[in-house]
N, C-alpha and C positions, 0 to 999 in steps of 0.2 A: 823344361816346363817349370811352373811355379809349384809351391808346396801343395800337395794333394790333400783333400779332405778324407777322413776315414771312410772305409767302405761300409762301416756299420755305425749306428748312432744317429743322432739328430743333426741336421744341417738347417740353420735358420737364415732367412733372408726376407727383408721387408716384413710383411705381416704373416709370412708363411714359415712352416717348418716341415721338413721332409724326414720321415723316419725311414732310413735306408734299410734297416733290419726288417721292419714290418711291411715295407712297401706302401706306406701311407703318406698322403699329403694333407696338411691342415692349414687353414687360414684363420687366424685369431682363435685357434683352438677347435674350430669346426672342421670335421673331415670333409674333404672334397673328393668326389668320385673321379678317378683318373684311370684309364685303361692301362693294362700291364706294359705294353710297348712304350706308351708315352711316359710312364713312370721310369722305365729303364733308360730312356733318352735323358730324362731329368737327372737320374742318378749318376750317369756317366759324366754329364756336364758338371754336376756338383762335386764329383771326385777330382775335377781339374778346373776349378774356377779361374777365369781370366785367360785360359789357354784355348787354343783351337782344338776341337775334337773333330777329327776328319770323318767324312762319310764312310770311309773304309773301316775306321774304328767302330763306328756305330753299327755297321753291318755285321762285323764280327761279334759284337755284343748282343745284338738283337736276334740274329738268325744264324744258325750253324751252317757250315759250308755245304752240307748235303741237303739243305732245304731250299727249294726253288720258290722264289717270290718275286713279284714285281717290286723290286727294291725301291726305286725312286718314288713311286706312288705311295707305297706303304710307309716309307720314312717321312715323306711330306705330310701324310695324314697324321702320323704320330706326333710330329712337331706342331702341326696346326691345333690338334686337340690339347697339347700341352700349353700352348699359348692361350687358348680359350680358358683353360683352368686358371691360368695366372693373370688373366685379363691383360695380356701383353699384346704388343703389336710388332709385326715384322718391319714396318716402316720406321717406327720410333720405339725400338726395343728398350725395355727396362731390365729385362732378365735374359732373354735368349736372342742373341744376335746371329744373323745369317751371314756367312762369308761365301758368296756365290762360287759354286763348283768346288769348294773346299770342305766346308762343314759348318759347325756352329760353335759359339762361344758364350759362356755364362758370364754376364758383365756386371751383375749386382754384387755388393759386398755380402759375404757369408760369415757365419760363425758356427761353431760346432759345440756339442756337448753330448755326453753319454745318454743313451735312451734309458729312461727310468730315473735319471738324476733329477732331483728337485732342489731348487734354491732353499736355503733355510727359511722356515716359516716365520713370518712376522704377522702380528695382528690376529686374525681369526684362525682357529683350527677348522679343518674341513672333515666332515663325516657323512657317510652314506649308509642308509638302512636298506639292505638288499631284500628283495621279496621273500617273505617268510614261506617256508615249505608247508604245504597242507598235509598233515599226518593223519587225517581222519579216515583215509581209505575211501573217500567218496569225492569224486571229482566235482560233484555239484556243490561242494563246500569251498571251492576255490574263492568264491566271493568273500567268504569269511576270513580266510588267511590274508587275502589281498587287502581287505578292509582293515584288519588289525595292523598290517604293515603301514598303511596310510595314516592311521590314527597315531601310531608310534612316531612317524615322521613329523606329524603336526605337533605332537606334544614335545618332542625333542627340539623342534625349531623354536618353540616358545620358552624352553627351559633356561637357556643362557645365551640370548642373542648377542650380547656384547662381546662374547668370546668364541661362540661356536656357530659355524655355518653348516647347515644341514641341507644336503642335496634334495631337490624337490622330487615329489612323487613320480612325475612323468619320466624323469631321467632314471630314477631308481628302478622303476618297473620295467624299463627297457632291457634290464639284465635278467629278467625272469626266464629261467630255463637255459641260459647261455652256458653255464658251467665254466665261465672264464676264471682264470686264476686270480687270486687276490692282488698280486703285484700288477697284473695287467689292468684290472679295474681301477686300482689305485692310481696308476699312471694316467689312464684315460680321463679320470675325473679329478686328478690332482688332489688326492685325499691323504689325510693323516690316519684316519680310522675307518673301519668297516664293521657294521653290525650284521651278523647272520643269525638266522633262527628258524624256528618251526612253531606251528600252532596245531594243537589237537583239541577238537571240540567233541564232547561226549554228552549229548543231551544238554543239560543246563550247566555243565562243568567245562572249564577251559584250562588248558595247560600251555604255557608259553615257555619255550626254551630259547635262550639267547646267548650269544658269545660276542665279545668285543675283540677285534683283531687290529693290531697296529700294522699299518702297511709297511713301514720301514722294518725290514727283517721278517715280515709276516709272523709276528709274535702274537700268540693268544694271551691276552691280558686278563681276561675275566670271563666267566660263564656262570649262568644262574638259571634256575627254573622257577617259574611263578605259577602257582596253582590257585584256583579260586572259582567261585560261582560266576556264571555269565553276568549276573546282575552287578558284579563288582568289576566288570571289564575295564571301566574307566579308571578305577583305582589301581588295577594291575598295570595298565599302560603308564600311568603317572609314576608309579614306583619304578618301573623298568626304565623310563626315560631319565628319571632323576638319579638312579643308580649309575647309569651310563655316563651322565654328565659328571658325576663325582669321580668316576674312574678315569676320565680324561682330564681331571684336575681343573674343572671350571666351576665357578660358584653359581648356584641357582639364583635366578632373579627373584626379587621379593614377590612378584606376582606369581611366579611358578611355585614358590614355597607355599603361598597362600592357597593356590589351587589344590595342591596336594593335601593340605589340611582340611579343605572343604569339599573334597570329592564325594559325591553322593551316589548311592546305588542307582542303576537304571532299570527301567522296565524292559525285561528280556525281549518281549515281542517287539517293542518299539525299537530297540537297538538292532535287532535282526532285520527289521524293515529298513532301517537307516543304512546298514551295510549293503543290503541288496540295492538300495538307491544309489550308493556310491559306485557300485559295480556298473550299473546302467549309465550313470552320469559320466563315468570315465570313458565310455564309448565315444563321446565327443561328436555325436551326430544328432539331428533333430528327433528321431524316434527314440534314441537313448535318453535324451533330456525329458521327453514326455513320460517314458516309463519310469525314469528316476523320480519325477515329480509325484507320480502315483505312490511310490514307496515312501517318499518323504512325508506326503500327506497322511499316509497310513501310520507312520511313526508318530506324527503329531497327534493323531486321533488317539493312539494308544498311550501317549504320554505328552499332554499339552505343554509341559514345561521342559521338553527336551530341546535345548537351544541349538545344537548342531544341525538338527533336521530343518529348522527354520532358516539357518544360515545357508545351507546348501540349496534349499528350495529357492531362496532369494537369488543366489548366483545363477541357478538354472533359468529363472525368469529373465534376468538381465541379459544372459547370453542369447536367449531366443530373440529378445528385442534388438540387441546389438547386431546380430548376424542376419536379421530379417526372417527368422524362422517362424515368427508370429507377429501380429500387429503390435507395434511398440506401445501404442496408446492403451492396449489391453494388459500387456505383461509388465511394463515398467512400474505401474502403480502396485501390482502384486509383489514385485521385487522389493519395492520400498517398504511395504507393510510387513513382509516377512523379515526383512533385515532389521527393522525397528523392533519387532517382537523378539528377535534373537538377542539384541542388545539389552532389552528389558530383562531378559532372563540371565544373560551372562555378559557383563561389561568387558570381559577380558578378550573377547573374540575380535580378531582383526578383519576377518573376511566380510562381515556385514558393513563395516566402514568402507571397504573398497567397493562393495556393491552400491552403497549409497552415493559414493563419489560418481560412479557411472550414471546413476539415475539423475543426479543433479546436473551432470554435464550434458547428457544427451536427451534428457526429457524436460527438466525444468529450466535448463540453460542458466543455472545459478553457479557461476564460476567460483565465486567466493566460498560458497558452501562446499563445492566440490573440492577446492583446495584444502579446506579444514578437514574434510573426511579423509582425504589422502594422507594428510599428516598424522591423523589418529591411527590409521591402518598401519603405516610404517612404524610409528612409535610402539604400537602394541606387538608387532611381529616383524622385525627387520628382515627375517628370513622368508617372508611371504613374497614369492615372485609376482603374484597378482598385484599386490600393492606397489611394488617397486616399478613394474612395467607401466602401471597406470600413472604413477608419478612421472615417469620419464616422458610418456606421451603427452601428458598435460603440460609439463614444464616446457617441452619443445614446441608444441603447437599453439598453446594458449598464452604462455608467458614469454616465449622466445628466450628462455633462460637455458641456453644450450649446454653450458658447462655443468649446471646441476642436473640437467636431463641426462647427460652422458654419465654422470656419477650414478644416477639411479639405474640406468640401463646396465651399467657394469655390475652393480649389485645384484640385479635380477639375473644376469648371465652367470654370476658366481654361484648362485644357488640352483641354477638349472643344470650346471655341469658343462665343462668346456667342450665335450664331444657332441652336444646336442644343439639342434637349431633352436633359435629363440626368436621366432617371428611373431610379433604382437598380434597381427591380424588373424592368425589361425590358432595360436597357442597360448594366448595370455591367461586364460583361466585353467589351462591344463595342469 
């Protein structure tokens, strides 16, 4: 037989990688569901690439001698499911070849590397903020700790976009309550650093504890507590984001440094309504968007100069129009008005530009203005997956510039995390 692949580690072929230790199959970084027996078939074939693996060898691997099964049907089913996962064909096999009455052979070129091994990082560092733990003792305050997590992600994403890639909220929040080890999360998201922390709210006072962990070696690099009044929450978040950026040796952008210097206190009731709106907004369904809008409007009533509430309200209106949850001729003008007001109050926000791009595209059909708004959104926050996905879809469908579209799609995928689906039609604003 030819040289075998290791029984543990990663085996790569085409766009796929099989983690033989974890029993997982991924395509372009996205995990593919594959039943246990089908994966065992794949694992045995990958251990002997290019060689015939007999049906008897497969039977011994998949079922012990004292287990009675309809072997032929069960093996055929396992192989069929494997081919479906690989988009392979029995007639014209790219991966799994059938040798009638003998067995199967893996025919594609494979390469191997150790699980957890990462190539030396060039370009951007990658960081994820895991969901902050709620230490208030009140489960009803989960919206607050989740909201603080999201706001820190947003601030970090804008702090040093030329050097730092920050994993998006949807991906980060999927780890809430999982208790996975740092090295496993780091591998799944291809990270250099992880931020963990907790939030305690006591009336009008807030305490944030945070620690920075380097994935390589699981080294605790830095820990800090931030105490302050809730009215200074934005300032606390900015300080935390900028301290983290400095700890990973990236320089703050000029815009980020200016924001830190100009951060103003917020109306406590307005900020609380805003965080409640984020909680509902992130449900990602029509009723959630409606409830979120009520909270955002209440935040605006309490503080008419609170730009983030206008920005999120604008996105909510645009989403309802895009997905058909509300008449587009009613909600797109509201989205446009809210986005423009957000930019009047804070020119540094990227999200309103992405929203205006959507309005110009699908409501005004002004493609030139759409393109300009997309460029503004990406320039202000290259870590914003909304802006990058909008750019990718616009370049591919309207400009037929598929090379640039692929670049933008890859950038969006990079900040969504390689283990998460990134389907524009359902997740672009998530």
